[in-house]
N, C-alpha and C positions, 0 to 999 in steps of 0.2 A: 369437661375440659377433654382436650384430644391431644394425643402423643406426643409425646417430643422427641425428638430426634440426635442422636447428633452429627455435627454440620459438617455438613461433604468437600468441597474443595476447598482454602481456604481463601484468602481477597488475594493474597500473593501469587497463586500458582494463577487463581480467574485472569486476574491484570497480563500476567506472565504470557496467558493463553490469546488473550483477546491480541494483546502487541503484537506478539507472531501475526495473527490472524490478518491484523493491522496493515502488519510490513511486505508480508507476502505478498499480496497482488502487489508492492510497488518494484519487490520484487523479478515479479510474470513479466512486468512488463518492460522493467528493463532489461531482461534476456529476450522478450520478444526485438523490442528495438535491437540490443545488440547480434545476434542470430538473423532473421528478416528482413532488417533493411541496414545497421550499416556494413558487414560484408556483402552482402550483396549487390550492395552499390559502389562498395573499392576494388570487386571484382570483377561489376561490369567496366570500371572504370579502366582497369590495366589490360579486361579484355578489348576494349576501344586503344587505348595503346599498341598492343602489340597488331591489331589490325592496321594500322595506323605502319608500324614499320616492315609489316610483309607489304603494305602499299611501298616500301619500296625497292622490293625485290623489279616489279616489271617496271620500269625506271629505270633500273636498270642493263634490264637485258635489254630494253631497245637503247638503251648508250652504246653497251659495245657489240648491239647487231649493227647501229648507224654504223662505232669506226671501222667494222668490217666491211663493212658496202664499200668505203673510201677506195680498195686499197686496186679493186678489179680494174674501173677503168682510169685508176694509174698503171698498173702495168701492162694493161691495151695498147694502153700512146706510146711504153718503149718495145714492149715484145711485139703486138702486133697479132699473141694469138688470142680465136676465138671462142676458147674455151674460157677467157675472162668474160665475156660477153652473159654464160650460161649461169656463173660463178653470181655475177649478180643482180641475174632475174630472180636466182635462187635467194638470195641475200636480199633482196627489195620485199622478197614476197615474209620474208623470216621480218622487215620493218614494218613492214603493211598490222605483221598477226600482231607484233607490239604494243604498237599504237592502239592495235585495239584492243588491248590488254589491260595498257595503261589509262586509256577514259572509262574502262569500264571500271578502276578502281580512282580514279578520278570521284568518281558521283558521291563517293564518304569523303570524301575530302573539298575544302572551300576554299576559295579564291583566285584560281593558278587558271581557269579555263582557257583566257585569252593569250599564254601562255604555249598551253599544248595546242593551242590554232592555230601558232605561229611558226610553233616548231613545226607542225604536220605539211602548210601550206609550203614552208620552207622544203620540206624535204622532199613537198611533189618535184617542186620547178628540180630540185639536185636530181630529181629520178626520169625529170622529162630530156634535161641537157645529159646526160649519163646513156639515158639507151639512142640521144641523140648521135651519141661522140659511137660510141660501140656498134654504130649502123654505116661507119664511117672508114671508108678505106686511108688508116693511117698515112701511109708512103705518100699517097695521090693528093689528101688535101690536111697536111703540118701543120700548119700555120691555122686552122677553121678547128681544126681539133685541137689544137696547145688553147685555142681563147673558149669552146666547148670547155674542157680539163675545168680552165678557170672559175667559168660560169659555174660548175658544176662541186668544188669545191668550196664555190661563196657558198650558194646554197648549202649545202652539208655544214659549216661553220655556225651561218648562221642558223643552223637545227638545230646544233650541239649548244648552242649560248639560250637557246630557249630552253632548250633540255637542263641545263645548268640552272637556269632563274627558276625552269618550274622545281628541280633538286633542290633546292633551298628554301622555297616554298613549304613543298616538305617538312625540309628540316625543322624547320620553325614553327610547324604544324605539330610536330613528334616533341620539340622540349614544350614546346605551352603545354600541349596534355600530359606528358610528365609533371611539370609543375604545377597543374591544377591539382593533378591526382594526390602530390603530395601532398600541395597545402588543404583542399579537402581532407587525406587522410588526416591531419596535423587538427583539422578544425574537430573531426569526429572521435579521435581522442578526447579533446577539452571538452566535447558535446557531452560525450559517454563520463567525463568526472566530473563536469560540472551535475550530471541525474545521478551519479552517486551521490554529489555531496548531496543533491538536493531530498534523494530518497533518505540519504542520513536527516537531512533537517528535518522532514516532512514525519519520518516518524519518530526522531525524539522530541519535537512540538502533537504529534498523534498523541505519543505516550502521555505528556501531561493533559491535552485533556481526554485521555480516557480516563487516567488519575483523575481528573476532577469529576467528567461524567460519573464514571463510576462513585465517587463520592457523593453526587447527588443524589445516583439511583440506590445507593444503598440507605439515604438518610430517607429519601420517599418511599424505598419500599420494607426500612425497619422503623419508621415511626407512625404515632397518630397522628392524621394531617390535625382535625382536633385539638387533643392536647401539647403536641409534642411530643410525647412518654413513646417508650418504646412502643410498639405493636402487636399480637400475640407475634407473626415469625418475629419481632425484634426479640418476643423474649425467648422464646423459643431458642435461638443461635445464642443467644447470651445466655441462659443455666446451660446450653452447652457446651459453652467455653467457662460456665463458671467450673462443671462438674474436672471437668480434666485439668484444670487448675491446680499448683503443687501444695495448695490449701486443703484442698478437697482431698488431692491423692492422698495423702497425710494423714489423713485419717480425723478434718478440724473439721470444725465444723459447722456450717450452711443454712439456712432456714426460708420457708416460703412462707409470706402472709397475703392470704387473701382477700378482698373487700370489698363490698356489695355496699353500695348509697341507699342507705335505710330510705322506701318511698319514694321512691325519683321518679318515679309514675304521674306522681300528682303534682308537681315540680312541672312538670310538662302541660298535665292538663289544668293546670290553674295559669300557669305565667307565659309555658307558650314554650317552642322547643325552642328557643334562640335564647330561653333567659336557662334553660334545663341543661345548653350548649357551654353557658359562663359557669354554669355550679359546675361542669366537668372540670373543664379549665383552672376553676378555682380550689378544689382539692388535685388536683396532679401539682400542680404550685406549691398548697401547702405539704404532702407529700413528701418533693420533692426536696422542700427546704428542709424538712428533719430526719435526709437520709445521708452517711456518710460517704465519703468518694468511694469506694469499695462496696457502697450496695448501688441496687438502680431498682426503678419502679415501669410499670408500662402497663398500658390499658386492653384486656382483652377481647373487649367490648361493650356496649351500653356501658351501664353504668358498673362493672368488672371490673376490677384491677388485683394486679400484685405485685409485691414488694418480694425482693430476694433480699438477703442478709448472711453480708461475707462474715465469715468468723466471729460468730458465737455464740458462747452454749443455749445450753435450754434455756435457762435461769436468765437470760438476759434478754430472753425474746417477747418475752410480757411488756415489762419496763420499755422496751422501744414502741411495738406495736402502740399502745397504750398510751405511747404520747402522743403520737400523730392520730391516735384516735380522737385525743382529749382535744389537740388544736384546731380541728375539723367542726368539732360539736361548737366550740367556745364562744365564736362569735359571727355573723352573718356573714355566709360567702359573696354575695351578688344581690345589691337592691333593683325590685322589678315594678317596674309604675310604679314608682317609689314604697315599695315593701319590701321588708331584709329578704333573705331567702334562708332558712339556716338550714343544715340538714344534719347529719351522724353518720355514720357507718360501723356496719356490722361485720368483726377483722376472724376469723378462724387461720392460725400457725401449723405448723409441723417442723422435725428440725430432722436434720441428715448428721450423724446418720440412724440416731437413736430415734426416729422412728420412719423409716422409707435406708432400705439400702439403693434407690435408684429414683431419676428422677420424675417418671411418672408413677411408680407409688407415693411420692413427696407433695403430686401436686395430688393424688387420690386424697393422701391426708389432710392436706390443708382444707378442698375441697368440704369432706365432711369435719371436721371442726367448724367449717364457714355456718354448714346445716345445723347442725346442733346450736350454733348461735342464737342462729336468725330462728330456730324451733323457746329457745331460752330467752327471747319479749328485744331482738337487735340491740343495737349502741354496746353492743360488750365486746371482749375478744374471748377468743377459746384457745386455747393451748392441746393441741391433743397428744396423747396418751398411748404410743403403741401398746403396755404392757396390759389394759382398758379399752382404749379404741379399737382395737383388730379383733374385740370378739362384736359390743353393735353401737352405735354411732349415739349411744344413749349415753353410753359408757367416758365417753371425750371429759376432758375436765373441763370446765366455765370457768374462768375468770373475771370477775366484773372489776 
C-alpha cells in the first residue's frame, strides 16, 4: 500500500491562482496597447498638430516682409531718395527667402499649392514693376512712375490676397487636425474602456470555464474511469481531508475497510476481461448502495477496494462491513455467455484511533487484517486488534 500524504493547496487556492494566471496576460496585453500604441499614436498626432502650427510662422514672416516691401517704392515716388531703392532690394531678397521657407513647409500640407504659386507670380510681377519704377527719374517721368506704382500696388495686393487664401487653408487644416486628434482620443478612450470591459467579461467567463474545467479535471483525476469510484489518488485526498475534519480531530472514531474480490483472476480467464470489468462495476454499485452519506469507497487498482467509514465505534465496524460482504455474495453480479457470475469478497478492517494514530498506520493495519482473512479462507471479515495484532499478523481477530 502507498503512503497517504496530507493534501497540498486547496482547490479554492489553486482556482484563484489559475484565474490570476489567466487574467494576467489580458492585463499585460491591455497595458501594452495603452503604453505602446495608444499614447504614441496621440503623441504623434499632437506633434503633427504642433508642426502644422509652426508652419504658420514662415507664412506670417512672408506676409509681414511683403507689407514692408510695399513702402520703399511709395516713398521713392514721394521723395526720389535713392536709399529707398536699396531698401527695396534688401526687402525683396527677404521676401524671396520667405517664399522658399513657406514652400518647404507647404510640402507637409495639402491643397494650396496653386494659391502659393499664384502669390509668387504676383510678387514677381510686383518686383519687376518696383525695379522699373526705382530706375526712373521721378521728376522727369512722373506720370509713368505713377502708373508703374499702380501696377506694383495691384500685383502686391493680388499676392497678399493669394497669401491670405493660403493662410485660411492652413488654418482650416489646423482645425481639422485638432478635431481629428480630439475625435481619435475620444475613440481611444472608448476603445480602452471597451478593452477593460472585455477583459472583465473574459475574466469572468474564464473563471466559469476554469471552474467547469477544474471540476471536470478533478473528476477525471480523482475517479476510476471503470467503476466511477474514487481512484488511488482520490482516496488519498479524501482520507487526508477526513483526518483533518473536526470529527477525527476531536478523537471520534474512523475506520478503514480494505477488501479484494475472491479469485477474480478466474473470472477474467474464464469469461474474459469485459465480464471482469462488469463484475468490478457491479461490486462498486453494491458497496456504494450500502454506505452512508458520510462514507466513501474507492478502487485502489485491479480487484482491490477501500471503504472509509466515518464516525463509527470499533464494535460497529463489523456489522457494517459484513452487511456489504453478504450483499455481494447473495446473488449473481453479472451474466456472461448465459451464465451467472457469483463473487465473494474478503475484508480487513482497522479503527482510528484504537488501532493506529496515523492514516498510514491505519492502512497498514487494515492490510494486515485482510492478509489474515485470506489465510483463514476468504469470504469473511477480519477486524484488526491493536493489542494483539501488533505482535504478529496471525493474532488479528477473525470474525465470520
